[in-house]
Predicted model as a PDB file, atoms N, CA, C, CB and O in Angstrom, pLDDT in the B-factor column:
MODEL        1                                                                  
ATOM      1  N   UNK A   1      93.869 120.127 220.870  1.00 58.00           N  
ATOM      2  CA  UNK A   1      93.435 119.267 219.788  1.00 58.00           C  
ATOM      3  C   UNK A   1      93.254 119.686 218.823  1.00 58.00           C  
ATOM      4  CB  UNK A   1      92.538 118.681 219.892  1.00 58.00           C  
ATOM      5  O   UNK A   1      93.306 120.898 218.613  1.00 58.00           O  
ATOM      6  N   UNK A   2      92.898 118.537 217.656  1.00 73.00           N  
ATOM      7  CA  UNK A   2      93.158 118.996 216.271  1.00 73.00           C  
ATOM      8  C   UNK A   2      91.976 119.289 215.818  1.00 73.00           C  
ATOM      9  CB  UNK A   2      93.830 118.076 215.368  1.00 73.00           C  
ATOM     10  O   UNK A   2      90.974 119.292 216.532  1.00 73.00           O  
ATOM     11  N   UNK A   3      91.983 119.586 214.477  1.00 82.00           N  
ATOM     12  CA  UNK A   3      91.002 120.501 213.968  1.00 82.00           C  
ATOM     13  C   UNK A   3      90.344 119.662 212.908  1.00 82.00           C  
ATOM     14  CB  UNK A   3      91.615 121.886 213.421  1.00 82.00           C  
ATOM     15  O   UNK A   3      91.093 118.907 212.289  1.00 82.00           O  
ATOM     16  N   UNK A   4      89.259 119.669 212.643  1.00 93.00           N  
ATOM     17  CA  UNK A   4      88.279 118.551 211.805  1.00 93.00           C  
ATOM     18  C   UNK A   4      88.473 119.143 210.758  1.00 93.00           C  
ATOM     19  CB  UNK A   4      86.646 118.288 212.106  1.00 93.00           C  
ATOM     20  O   UNK A   4      88.835 120.304 210.565  1.00 93.00           O  
ATOM     21  N   UNK A   5      88.015 117.618 209.443  1.00 93.00           N  
ATOM     22  CA  UNK A   5      88.195 118.750 208.122  1.00 93.00           C  
ATOM     23  C   UNK A   5      87.421 119.735 207.359  1.00 93.00           C  
ATOM     24  CB  UNK A   5      88.463 118.185 207.170  1.00 93.00           C  
ATOM     25  O   UNK A   5      87.509 120.401 206.328  1.00 93.00           O  
ATOM     26  N   UNK A   6      86.517 119.491 208.468  1.00 94.00           N  
ATOM     27  CA  UNK A   6      85.777 120.546 207.677  1.00 94.00           C  
ATOM     28  C   UNK A   6      85.828 121.794 208.538  1.00 94.00           C  
ATOM     29  CB  UNK A   6      84.226 120.123 207.331  1.00 94.00           C  
ATOM     30  O   UNK A   6      85.237 122.783 208.103  1.00 94.00           O  
ATOM     31  N   UNK A   7      86.520 121.884 209.820  1.00 94.00           N  
ATOM     32  CA  UNK A   7      87.537 123.367 210.257  1.00 94.00           C  
ATOM     33  C   UNK A   7      88.024 123.868 209.269  1.00 94.00           C  
ATOM     34  CB  UNK A   7      88.833 123.229 211.163  1.00 94.00           C  
ATOM     35  O   UNK A   7      87.726 124.950 208.764  1.00 94.00           O  
ATOM     36  N   UNK A   8      89.453 122.489 208.650  1.00 94.00           N  
ATOM     37  CA  UNK A   8      90.299 123.007 207.783  1.00 94.00           C  
ATOM     38  C   UNK A   8      90.184 124.105 206.452  1.00 94.00           C  
ATOM     39  CB  UNK A   8      90.687 121.994 207.434  1.00 94.00           C  
ATOM     40  O   UNK A   8      90.803 125.101 206.078  1.00 94.00           O  
ATOM     41  N   UNK A   9      88.838 123.181 205.909  1.00 95.00           N  
ATOM     42  CA  UNK A   9      88.221 123.405 204.933  1.00 95.00           C  
ATOM     43  C   UNK A   9      87.835 125.091 204.824  1.00 95.00           C  
ATOM     44  CB  UNK A   9      87.135 122.440 204.993  1.00 95.00           C  
ATOM     45  O   UNK A   9      87.920 125.883 203.886  1.00 95.00           O  
ATOM     46  N   UNK A  10      87.383 125.235 206.212  1.00 96.00           N  
ATOM     47  CA  UNK A  10      86.467 126.971 206.531  1.00 96.00           C  
ATOM     48  C   UNK A  10      87.629 127.549 206.032  1.00 96.00           C  
ATOM     49  CB  UNK A  10      85.931 127.696 208.467  1.00 96.00           C  
ATOM     50  O   UNK A  10      87.842 128.200 205.009  1.00 96.00           O  
ATOM     51  N   UNK A  11      88.715 126.998 207.429  1.00 95.00           N  
ATOM     52  CA  UNK A  11      89.858 128.387 207.663  1.00 95.00           C  
ATOM     53  C   UNK A  11      90.593 128.594 205.866  1.00 95.00           C  
ATOM     54  CB  UNK A  11      91.591 127.767 209.224  1.00 95.00           C  
ATOM     55  O   UNK A  11      91.294 129.572 205.605  1.00 95.00           O  
ATOM     56  N   UNK A  12      90.311 127.645 204.940  1.00 96.00           N  
ATOM     57  CA  UNK A  12      91.027 127.499 203.607  1.00 96.00           C  
ATOM     58  C   UNK A  12      90.799 128.647 202.983  1.00 96.00           C  
ATOM     59  CB  UNK A  12      90.614 126.358 202.728  1.00 96.00           C  
ATOM     60  O   UNK A  12      91.398 129.494 202.320  1.00 96.00           O  
ATOM     61  N   UNK A  13      89.065 128.253 203.671  1.00 97.00           N  
ATOM     62  CA  UNK A  13      87.842 129.359 202.204  1.00 97.00           C  
ATOM     63  C   UNK A  13      88.141 130.394 202.866  1.00 97.00           C  
ATOM     64  CB  UNK A  13      85.675 129.212 201.942  1.00 97.00           C  
ATOM     65  O   UNK A  13      88.245 131.194 201.937  1.00 97.00           O  
ATOM     66  N   UNK A  14      88.385 131.052 203.910  1.00 97.00           N  
ATOM     67  CA  UNK A  14      88.240 132.060 204.541  1.00 97.00           C  
ATOM     68  C   UNK A  14      89.628 132.787 204.386  1.00 97.00           C  
ATOM     69  CB  UNK A  14      87.765 131.742 205.860  1.00 97.00           C  
ATOM     70  O   UNK A  14      89.647 134.004 204.206  1.00 97.00           O  
ATOM     71  N   UNK A  15      90.685 132.118 204.448  1.00 98.00           N  
ATOM     72  CA  UNK A  15      91.788 133.108 204.060  1.00 98.00           C  
ATOM     73  C   UNK A  15      91.707 133.271 202.678  1.00 98.00           C  
ATOM     74  CB  UNK A  15      93.218 132.675 204.434  1.00 98.00           C  
ATOM     75  O   UNK A  15      91.860 134.446 202.344  1.00 98.00           O  
ATOM     76  N   UNK A  16      91.458 132.247 201.479  1.00 98.00           N  
ATOM     77  CA  UNK A  16      91.621 132.407 200.641  1.00 98.00           C  
ATOM     78  C   UNK A  16      90.419 133.774 199.902  1.00 98.00           C  
ATOM     79  CB  UNK A  16      91.763 131.101 200.324  1.00 98.00           C  
ATOM     80  O   UNK A  16      90.835 134.388 198.920  1.00 98.00           O  
ATOM     81  N   UNK A  17      89.121 134.093 200.423  1.00 98.00           N  
ATOM     82  CA  UNK A  17      88.406 134.838 200.126  1.00 98.00           C  
ATOM     83  C   UNK A  17      89.628 136.134 200.450  1.00 98.00           C  
ATOM     84  CB  UNK A  17      86.974 134.636 200.852  1.00 98.00           C  
ATOM     85  O   UNK A  17      89.975 136.978 199.624  1.00 98.00           O  
ATOM     86  N   UNK A  18      90.068 136.028 201.675  1.00 98.00           N  
ATOM     87  CA  UNK A  18      90.737 137.471 201.775  1.00 98.00           C  
ATOM     88  C   UNK A  18      91.632 137.966 201.559  1.00 98.00           C  
ATOM     89  CB  UNK A  18      90.844 137.886 202.508  1.00 98.00           C  
ATOM     90  O   UNK A  18      91.978 139.116 201.829  1.00 98.00           O  
ATOM     91  N   UNK A  19      92.605 136.458 200.569  1.00 98.00           N  
ATOM     92  CA  UNK A  19      93.414 137.348 199.766  1.00 98.00           C  
ATOM     93  C   UNK A  19      92.671 138.180 198.360  1.00 98.00           C  
ATOM     94  CB  UNK A  19      94.616 136.393 199.293  1.00 98.00           C  
ATOM     95  O   UNK A  19      93.110 139.208 197.844  1.00 98.00           O  
ATOM     96  N   UNK A  20      91.390 137.378 197.916  1.00 98.00           N  
ATOM     97  CA  UNK A  20      91.375 138.224 196.784  1.00 98.00           C  
ATOM     98  C   UNK A  20      90.878 139.644 197.372  1.00 98.00           C  
ATOM     99  CB  UNK A  20      90.409 137.605 195.592  1.00 98.00           C  
ATOM    100  O   UNK A  20      91.120 140.672 196.740  1.00 98.00           O  
ATOM    101  N   UNK A  21      90.202 139.674 198.551  1.00 98.00           N  
ATOM    102  CA  UNK A  21      89.259 141.070 198.663  1.00 98.00           C  
ATOM    103  C   UNK A  21      90.356 141.482 198.572  1.00 98.00           C  
ATOM    104  CB  UNK A  21      88.230 141.619 199.895  1.00 98.00           C  
ATOM    105  O   UNK A  21      90.322 142.281 197.636  1.00 98.00           O  
ATOM    106  N   UNK A  22      92.014 141.408 199.241  1.00 97.00           N  
ATOM    107  CA  UNK A  22      93.343 142.132 199.249  1.00 97.00           C  
ATOM    108  C   UNK A  22      93.408 142.541 197.956  1.00 97.00           C  
ATOM    109  CB  UNK A  22      94.611 141.321 199.665  1.00 97.00           C  
ATOM    110  O   UNK A  22      93.293 143.753 197.775  1.00 97.00           O  
ATOM    111  N   UNK A  23      93.545 141.926 197.124  1.00 97.00           N  
ATOM    112  CA  UNK A  23      94.401 142.021 195.278  1.00 97.00           C  
ATOM    113  C   UNK A  23      93.027 142.732 194.635  1.00 97.00           C  
ATOM    114  CB  UNK A  23      94.903 139.892 194.146  1.00 97.00           C  
ATOM    115  O   UNK A  23      93.137 143.299 193.548  1.00 97.00           O  
ATOM    116  N   UNK A  24      91.634 142.693 195.365  1.00 96.00           N  
ATOM    117  CA  UNK A  24      91.035 144.081 194.318  1.00 96.00           C  
ATOM    118  C   UNK A  24      90.812 145.060 194.994  1.00 96.00           C  
ATOM    119  CB  UNK A  24      89.670 143.968 193.520  1.00 96.00           C  
ATOM    120  O   UNK A  24      90.001 145.899 194.601  1.00 96.00           O  
ATOM    121  N   UNK A  25      91.697 145.239 196.569  1.00 95.00           N  
ATOM    122  CA  UNK A  25      91.459 146.567 196.867  1.00 95.00           C  
ATOM    123  C   UNK A  25      92.904 147.146 196.197  1.00 95.00           C  
ATOM    124  CB  UNK A  25      91.162 146.851 198.596  1.00 95.00           C  
ATOM    125  O   UNK A  25      93.226 148.317 195.997  1.00 95.00           O  
ATOM    126  N   UNK A  26      93.665 145.887 195.922  1.00 95.00           N  
ATOM    127  CA  UNK A  26      95.138 147.076 195.593  1.00 95.00           C  
ATOM    128  C   UNK A  26      95.109 146.983 194.143  1.00 95.00           C  
ATOM    129  CB  UNK A  26      97.013 146.551 196.250  1.00 95.00           C  
ATOM    130  O   UNK A  26      96.088 147.408 193.530  1.00 95.00           O  
ATOM    131  N   UNK A  27      93.709 146.277 193.233  1.00 93.00           N  
ATOM    132  CA  UNK A  27      93.275 146.604 191.862  1.00 93.00           C  
ATOM    133  C   UNK A  27      93.104 148.261 191.525  1.00 93.00           C  
ATOM    134  CB  UNK A  27      91.862 145.843 191.651  1.00 93.00           C  
ATOM    135  O   UNK A  27      93.668 149.070 190.789  1.00 93.00           O  
ATOM    136  N   UNK A  28      91.925 148.281 192.561  1.00 90.00           N  
ATOM    137  CA  UNK A  28      91.349 149.416 193.104  1.00 90.00           C  
ATOM    138  C   UNK A  28      92.006 150.982 193.422  1.00 90.00           C  
ATOM    139  CB  UNK A  28      90.953 148.899 194.202  1.00 90.00           C  
ATOM    140  O   UNK A  28      91.500 152.057 193.096  1.00 90.00           O  
ATOM    141  N   UNK A  29      93.024 150.803 194.006  1.00 88.00           N  
ATOM    142  CA  UNK A  29      94.212 151.903 195.008  1.00 88.00           C  
ATOM    143  C   UNK A  29      94.616 152.242 193.744  1.00 88.00           C  
ATOM    144  CB  UNK A  29      95.678 151.233 196.285  1.00 88.00           C  
ATOM    145  O   UNK A  29      94.638 153.409 193.353  1.00 88.00           O  
ATOM    146  N   UNK A  30      95.051 150.964 192.842  1.00 88.00           N  
ATOM    147  CA  UNK A  30      95.898 151.075 191.894  1.00 88.00           C  
ATOM    148  C   UNK A  30      95.332 152.036 190.184  1.00 88.00           C  
ATOM    149  CB  UNK A  30      96.265 149.461 191.769  1.00 88.00           C  
ATOM    150  O   UNK A  30      95.989 152.816 189.495  1.00 88.00           O  
ATOM    151  N   UNK A  31      94.284 151.664 190.053  1.00 85.00           N  
ATOM    152  CA  UNK A  31      93.708 152.130 188.702  1.00 85.00           C  
ATOM    153  C   UNK A  31      93.004 153.358 189.309  1.00 85.00           C  
ATOM    154  CB  UNK A  31      92.630 150.973 187.827  1.00 85.00           C  
ATOM    155  O   UNK A  31      92.532 153.799 188.262  1.00 85.00           O  
ATOM    156  N   UNK A  32      92.584 154.253 190.289  1.00 82.00           N  
ATOM    157  CA  UNK A  32      91.669 155.120 190.913  1.00 82.00           C  
ATOM    158  C   UNK A  32      91.742 156.415 190.043  1.00 82.00           C  
ATOM    159  CB  UNK A  32      92.021 155.350 192.464  1.00 82.00           C  
ATOM    160  O   UNK A  32      92.774 156.710 189.442  1.00 82.00           O  
ATOM    161  N   UNK A  33      90.849 157.016 190.007  1.00 72.00           N  
ATOM    162  CA  UNK A  33      90.738 157.943 188.994  1.00 72.00           C  
ATOM    163  C   UNK A  33      90.121 159.500 189.830  1.00 72.00           C  
ATOM    164  CB  UNK A  33      89.638 157.209 187.734  1.00 72.00           C  
ATOM    165  O   UNK A  33      90.223 160.673 189.470  1.00 72.00           O  
ATOM    166  N   UNK A  34      89.474 158.886 191.052  1.00 76.00           N  
ATOM    167  CA  UNK A  34      89.427 160.122 191.838  1.00 76.00           C  
ATOM    168  C   UNK A  34      90.559 161.441 192.096  1.00 76.00           C  
ATOM    169  CB  UNK A  34      89.208 159.585 192.996  1.00 76.00           C  
ATOM    170  O   UNK A  34      91.701 161.130 191.757  1.00 76.00           O  
ATOM    171  N   UNK A  35      90.446 162.552 192.525  1.00 73.00           N  
ATOM    172  CA  UNK A  35      91.600 163.737 192.257  1.00 73.00           C  
ATOM    173  C   UNK A  35      91.998 163.761 190.715  1.00 73.00           C  
ATOM    174  CB  UNK A  35      93.101 163.422 193.198  1.00 73.00           C  
ATOM    175  O   UNK A  35      92.823 164.654 190.519  1.00 73.00           O  
ATOM    176  N   UNK A  36      91.894 163.538 190.347  1.00 75.00           N  
ATOM    177  CA  UNK A  36      92.624 164.187 188.507  1.00 75.00           C  
ATOM    178  C   UNK A  36      91.811 165.413 188.385  1.00 75.00           C  
ATOM    179  CB  UNK A  36      92.211 162.968 186.698  1.00 75.00           C  
ATOM    180  O   UNK A  36      90.818 165.706 189.051  1.00 75.00           O  
ATOM    181  N   UNK A  37      92.329 166.034 187.511  1.00 77.00           N  
ATOM    182  CA  UNK A  37      92.439 167.375 187.554  1.00 77.00           C  
ATOM    183  C   UNK A  37      90.425 167.483 186.181  1.00 77.00           C  
ATOM    184  CB  UNK A  37      94.665 168.042 186.740  1.00 77.00           C  
ATOM    185  O   UNK A  37      89.882 166.399 185.972  1.00 77.00           O  
ATOM    186  N   UNK A  38      90.123 168.074 185.892  1.00 79.00           N  
ATOM    187  CA  UNK A  38      89.404 168.554 184.880  1.00 79.00           C  
ATOM    188  C   UNK A  38      89.599 168.464 183.882  1.00 79.00           C  
ATOM    189  CB  UNK A  38      89.222 169.410 184.863  1.00 79.00           C  
ATOM    190  O   UNK A  38      88.742 168.136 183.062  1.00 79.00           O  
ATOM    191  N   UNK A  39      91.246 168.824 183.501  1.00 75.00           N  
ATOM    192  CA  UNK A  39      91.457 169.203 181.789  1.00 75.00           C  
ATOM    193  C   UNK A  39      91.757 166.995 181.313  1.00 75.00           C  
ATOM    194  CB  UNK A  39      93.723 170.854 181.410  1.00 75.00           C  
ATOM    195  O   UNK A  39      91.575 166.450 180.225  1.00 75.00           O  
ATOM    196  N   UNK A  40      92.044 166.606 182.121  1.00 76.00           N  
ATOM    197  CA  UNK A  40      92.180 164.951 181.977  1.00 76.00           C  
ATOM    198  C   UNK A  40      91.016 164.579 182.059  1.00 76.00           C  
ATOM    199  CB  UNK A  40      92.997 164.120 183.004  1.00 76.00           C  
ATOM    200  O   UNK A  40      91.039 163.417 181.656  1.00 76.00           O  
ATOM    201  N   UNK A  41      89.604 164.943 182.438  1.00 80.00           N  
ATOM    202  CA  UNK A  41      88.648 164.392 181.773  1.00 80.00           C  
ATOM    203  C   UNK A  41      87.904 165.264 179.925  1.00 80.00           C  
ATOM    204  CB  UNK A  41      87.577 164.349 183.119  1.00 80.00           C  
ATOM    205  O   UNK A  41      87.159 164.691 179.130  1.00 80.00           O  
ATOM    206  N   UNK A  42      88.178 165.961 179.861  1.00 85.00           N  
ATOM    207  CA  UNK A  42      87.946 166.485 178.532  1.00 85.00           C  
ATOM    208  C   UNK A  42      88.825 165.984 177.640  1.00 85.00           C  
ATOM    209  CB  UNK A  42      88.000 167.855 178.461  1.00 85.00           C  
ATOM    210  O   UNK A  42      90.043 165.862 177.769  1.00 85.00           O  
ATOM    211  N   UNK A  43      87.732 165.538 176.195  1.00 88.00           N  
ATOM    212  CA  UNK A  43      87.944 165.804 174.863  1.00 88.00           C  
ATOM    213  C   UNK A  43      87.581 166.157 173.879  1.00 88.00           C  
ATOM    214  CB  UNK A  43      88.141 165.361 174.538  1.00 88.00           C  
ATOM    215  O   UNK A  43      86.370 166.104 173.661  1.00 88.00           O  
ATOM    216  N   UNK A  44      88.320 166.574 173.053  1.00 89.00           N  
ATOM    217  CA  UNK A  44      87.885 167.474 172.132  1.00 89.00           C  
ATOM    218  C   UNK A  44      88.086 166.720 170.416  1.00 89.00           C  
ATOM    219  CB  UNK A  44      88.833 168.937 172.451  1.00 89.00           C  
ATOM    220  O   UNK A  44      88.897 165.842 170.121  1.00 89.00           O  
ATOM    221  N   UNK A  45      87.445 167.144 169.825  1.00 88.00           N  
ATOM    222  CA  UNK A  45      86.623 167.015 168.330  1.00 88.00           C  
ATOM    223  C   UNK A  45      87.662 167.682 167.671  1.00 88.00           C  
ATOM    224  CB  UNK A  45      84.963 167.802 168.079  1.00 88.00           C  
ATOM    225  O   UNK A  45      87.802 168.902 167.766  1.00 88.00           O  
ATOM    226  N   UNK A  46      88.718 166.657 166.724  1.00 84.00           N  
ATOM    227  CA  UNK A  46      89.173 167.761 165.858  1.00 84.00           C  
ATOM    228  C   UNK A  46      88.141 168.062 164.830  1.00 84.00           C  
ATOM    229  CB  UNK A  46      90.499 167.432 165.178  1.00 84.00           C  
ATOM    230  O   UNK A  46      86.951 167.795 164.997  1.00 84.00           O  
ATOM    231  N   UNK A  47      88.754 168.773 163.481  1.00 82.00           N  
ATOM    232  CA  UNK A  47      87.911 169.033 162.232  1.00 82.00           C  
ATOM    233  C   UNK A  47      87.959 167.902 161.672  1.00 82.00           C  
ATOM    234  CB  UNK A  47      88.315 170.101 161.276  1.00 82.00           C  
ATOM    235  O   UNK A  47      87.967 168.256 160.493  1.00 82.00           O  
ATOM    236  N   UNK A  48      87.987 167.058 161.661  1.00 85.00           N  
ATOM    237  CA  UNK A  48      87.507 165.507 161.026  1.00 85.00           C  
ATOM    238  C   UNK A  48      86.439 164.779 161.438  1.00 85.00           C  
ATOM    239  CB  UNK A  48      88.453 164.509 161.204  1.00 85.00           C  
ATOM    240  O   UNK A  48      85.960 163.853 160.784  1.00 85.00           O  
ATOM    241  N   UNK A  49      85.954 165.237 162.730  1.00 86.00           N  
ATOM    242  CA  UNK A  49      85.535 164.993 163.884  1.00 86.00           C  
ATOM    243  C   UNK A  49      86.028 163.478 164.497  1.00 86.00           C  
ATOM    244  CB  UNK A  49      84.100 165.192 163.768  1.00 86.00           C  
ATOM    245  O   UNK A  49      85.299 162.486 164.484  1.00 86.00           O  
ATOM    246  N   UNK A  50      87.443 163.508 165.046  1.00 89.00           N  
ATOM    247  CA  UNK A  50      87.823 162.410 165.315  1.00 89.00           C  
ATOM    248  C   UNK A  50      88.072 163.189 166.816  1.00 89.00           C  
ATOM    249  CB  UNK A  50      88.986 161.659 164.325  1.00 89.00           C  
ATOM    250  O   UNK A  50      88.112 164.410 166.966  1.00 89.00           O  
ATOM    251  N   UNK A  51      88.226 162.184 167.862  1.00 89.00           N  
ATOM    252  CA  UNK A  51      88.584 162.909 169.351  1.00 89.00           C  
ATOM    253  C   UNK A  51      90.041 162.753 169.484  1.00 89.00           C  
ATOM    254  CB  UNK A  51      87.809 162.168 170.773  1.00 89.00           C  
ATOM    255  O   UNK A  51      90.757 161.891 168.973  1.00 89.00           O  
ATOM    256  N   UNK A  52      90.352 163.703 170.234  1.00 88.00           N  
ATOM    257  CA  UNK A  52      91.196 164.133 170.260  1.00 88.00           C  
ATOM    258  C   UNK A  52      91.509 164.255 171.955  1.00 88.00           C  
ATOM    259  CB  UNK A  52      91.084 165.140 169.376  1.00 88.00           C  
ATOM    260  O   UNK A  52      90.493 164.418 172.630  1.00 88.00           O  
ATOM    261  N   UNK A  53      92.786 164.194 172.691  1.00 84.00           N  
ATOM    262  CA  UNK A  53      93.454 164.690 174.545  1.00 84.00           C  
ATOM    263  C   UNK A  53      93.684 166.442 174.061  1.00 84.00           C  
ATOM    264  CB  UNK A  53      95.743 163.587 175.245  1.00 84.00           C  
ATOM    265  O   UNK A  53      93.184 167.178 174.912  1.00 84.00           O  
ATOM    266  N   UNK A  54      94.293 167.168 172.954  1.00 84.00           N  
ATOM    267  CA  UNK A  54      95.063 168.325 172.768  1.00 84.00           C  
ATOM    268  C   UNK A  54      93.858 169.073 172.000  1.00 84.00           C  
ATOM    269  CB  UNK A  54      96.589 168.102 171.930  1.00 84.00           C  
ATOM    270  O   UNK A  54      92.899 168.608 171.384  1.00 84.00           O  
ATOM    271  N   UNK A  55      94.186 170.170 172.214  1.00 82.00           N  
ATOM    272  CA  UNK A  55      92.915 171.449 172.109  1.00 82.00           C  
ATOM    273  C   UNK A  55      93.221 171.595 170.546  1.00 82.00           C  
ATOM    274  CB  UNK A  55      93.184 173.273 173.229  1.00 82.00           C  
ATOM    275  O   UNK A  55      94.204 171.180 169.933  1.00 82.00           O  
ATOM    276  N   UNK A  56      92.440 172.090 170.212  1.00 77.00           N  
ATOM    277  CA  UNK A  56      92.316 172.585 168.812  1.00 77.00           C  
ATOM    278  C   UNK A  56      92.693 174.174 168.498  1.00 77.00           C  
ATOM    279  CB  UNK A  56      90.837 172.337 168.411  1.00 77.00           C  
ATOM    280  O   UNK A  56      92.541 175.185 169.182  1.00 77.00           O  
ATOM    281  N   UNK A  57      93.206 173.980 167.274  1.00 75.00           N  
ATOM    282  CA  UNK A  57      94.006 175.633 167.308  1.00 75.00           C  
ATOM    283  C   UNK A  57      92.821 176.601 167.287  1.00 75.00           C  
ATOM    284  CB  UNK A  57      95.142 176.063 165.745  1.00 75.00           C  
ATOM    285  O   UNK A  57      91.759 176.533 166.667  1.00 75.00           O  
ATOM    286  N   UNK A  58      93.290 177.506 168.123  1.00 71.00           N  
ATOM    287  CA  UNK A  58      92.488 178.460 167.848  1.00 71.00           C  
ATOM    288  C   UNK A  58      92.161 179.164 165.879  1.00 71.00           C  
ATOM    289  CB  UNK A  58      93.190 179.490 168.904  1.00 71.00           C  
ATOM    290  O   UNK A  58      92.939 178.684 165.055  1.00 71.00           O  
ATOM    291  N   UNK A  59      91.475 179.821 165.523  1.00 66.00           N  
ATOM    292  CA  UNK A  59      91.184 180.029 164.118  1.00 66.00           C  
ATOM    293  C   UNK A  59      92.642 181.296 163.842  1.00 66.00           C  
ATOM    294  CB  UNK A  59      89.226 180.702 163.862  1.00 66.00           C  
ATOM    295  O   UNK A  59      93.538 180.903 163.095  1.00 66.00           O  
ATOM    296  N   UNK A  60      92.753 182.436 164.334  1.00 64.00           N  
ATOM    297  CA  UNK A  60      93.896 182.912 164.347  1.00 64.00           C  
ATOM    298  C   UNK A  60      95.111 182.446 164.139  1.00 64.00           C  
ATOM    299  CB  UNK A  60      93.942 183.287 165.115  1.00 64.00           C  
ATOM    300  O   UNK A  60      95.947 183.081 163.497  1.00 64.00           O  
ATOM    301  N   UNK A  61      95.421 180.813 164.876  1.00 60.00           N  
ATOM    302  CA  UNK A  61      96.311 180.086 164.571  1.00 60.00           C  
ATOM    303  C   UNK A  61      96.368 179.869 163.646  1.00 60.00           C  
ATOM    304  CB  UNK A  61      96.431 179.321 164.986  1.00 60.00           C  
ATOM    305  O   UNK A  61      97.503 180.027 163.195  1.00 60.00           O  
ATOM    306  N   UNK A  62      95.278 179.351 162.606  1.00 61.00           N  
ATOM    307  CA  UNK A  62      94.940 178.226 161.532  1.00 61.00           C  
ATOM    308  C   UNK A  62      95.550 179.203 160.595  1.00 61.00           C  
ATOM    309  CB  UNK A  62      93.194 177.626 161.221  1.00 61.00           C  
ATOM    310  O   UNK A  62      96.451 178.841 159.838  1.00 61.00           O  
ATOM    311  N   UNK A  63      94.943 180.871 160.608  1.00 62.00           N  
ATOM    312  CA  UNK A  63      95.463 181.817 159.629  1.00 62.00           C  
ATOM    313  C   UNK A  63      96.318 182.039 159.732  1.00 62.00           C  
ATOM    314  CB  UNK A  63      95.113 182.753 159.422  1.00 62.00           C  
ATOM    315  O   UNK A  63      96.572 182.381 158.577  1.00 62.00           O  
ATOM    316  N   UNK A  64      97.688 182.240 160.560  1.00 64.00           N  
ATOM    317  CA  UNK A  64      98.840 182.188 160.652  1.00 64.00           C  
ATOM    318  C   UNK A  64      99.902 180.996 160.071  1.00 64.00           C  
ATOM    319  CB  UNK A  64      98.839 182.355 161.786  1.00 64.00           C  
ATOM    320  O   UNK A  64     101.088 181.145 159.777  1.00 64.00           O  
ATOM    321  N   UNK A  65      99.141 179.858 160.011  1.00 61.00           N  
ATOM    322  CA  UNK A  65     100.023 178.958 159.488  1.00 61.00           C  
ATOM    323  C   UNK A  65     100.022 178.852 158.069  1.00 61.00           C  
ATOM    324  CB  UNK A  65      99.812 177.773 160.014  1.00 61.00           C  
ATOM    325  O   UNK A  65     101.087 178.820 157.453  1.00 61.00           O  
ATOM    326  N   UNK A  66      98.597 178.778 157.331  1.00 63.00           N  
ATOM    327  CA  UNK A  66      98.150 178.635 156.534  1.00 63.00           C  
ATOM    328  C   UNK A  66      99.309 180.542 155.546  1.00 63.00           C  
ATOM    329  CB  UNK A  66      96.301 178.318 157.015  1.00 63.00           C  
ATOM    330  O   UNK A  66      99.826 180.585 154.430  1.00 63.00           O  
ATOM    331  N   UNK A  67      99.263 181.356 156.331  1.00 64.00           N  
ATOM    332  CA  UNK A  67      99.944 182.477 155.734  1.00 64.00           C  
ATOM    333  C   UNK A  67     101.340 181.768 155.572  1.00 64.00           C  
ATOM    334  CB  UNK A  67      99.927 183.919 156.675  1.00 64.00           C  
ATOM    335  O   UNK A  67     101.563 181.297 154.457  1.00 64.00           O  
ATOM    336  N   UNK A  68     102.020 181.672 156.252  1.00 66.00           N  
ATOM    337  CA  UNK A  68     102.914 181.031 156.836  1.00 66.00           C  
ATOM    338  C   UNK A  68     103.627 179.500 155.486  1.00 66.00           C  
ATOM    339  CB  UNK A  68     102.011 180.548 158.430  1.00 66.00           C  
ATOM    340  O   UNK A  68     104.795 179.185 155.259  1.00 66.00           O  
ATOM    341  N   UNK A  69     102.436 178.969 154.948  1.00 65.00           N  
ATOM    342  CA  UNK A  69     102.469 177.941 153.985  1.00 65.00           C  
ATOM    343  C   UNK A  69     102.426 178.860 152.377  1.00 65.00           C  
ATOM    344  CB  UNK A  69     101.034 176.805 154.317  1.00 65.00           C  
ATOM    345  O   UNK A  69     102.926 178.515 151.307  1.00 65.00           O  
ATOM    346  N   UNK A  70     102.040 179.474 152.537  1.00 59.00           N  
ATOM    347  CA  UNK A  70     101.855 180.004 151.191  1.00 59.00           C  
ATOM    348  C   UNK A  70     103.327 180.596 150.675  1.00 59.00           C  
ATOM    349  CB  UNK A  70     100.649 181.195 151.223  1.00 59.00           C  
ATOM    350  O   UNK A  70     103.432 181.102 149.557  1.00 59.00           O  
TER     351      UNK A  70                                                      
ENDMDL                                                                          
END                                                                             
């Protein structure tokens, strides 16, 4: 037997909702932050007050750089 118009519309909505759900699932899987190391979560502040991902130089390293530049 043939489906009625309302049954066809309900089926279309159900298929569309499932596609959207699958797309959201794929996006979450792609942009997953779990399992990353602790180092990737750290942010350092340089001497000018700006945020950086790199570790700042130690005081001894800065002294050596200044001596070499003189």
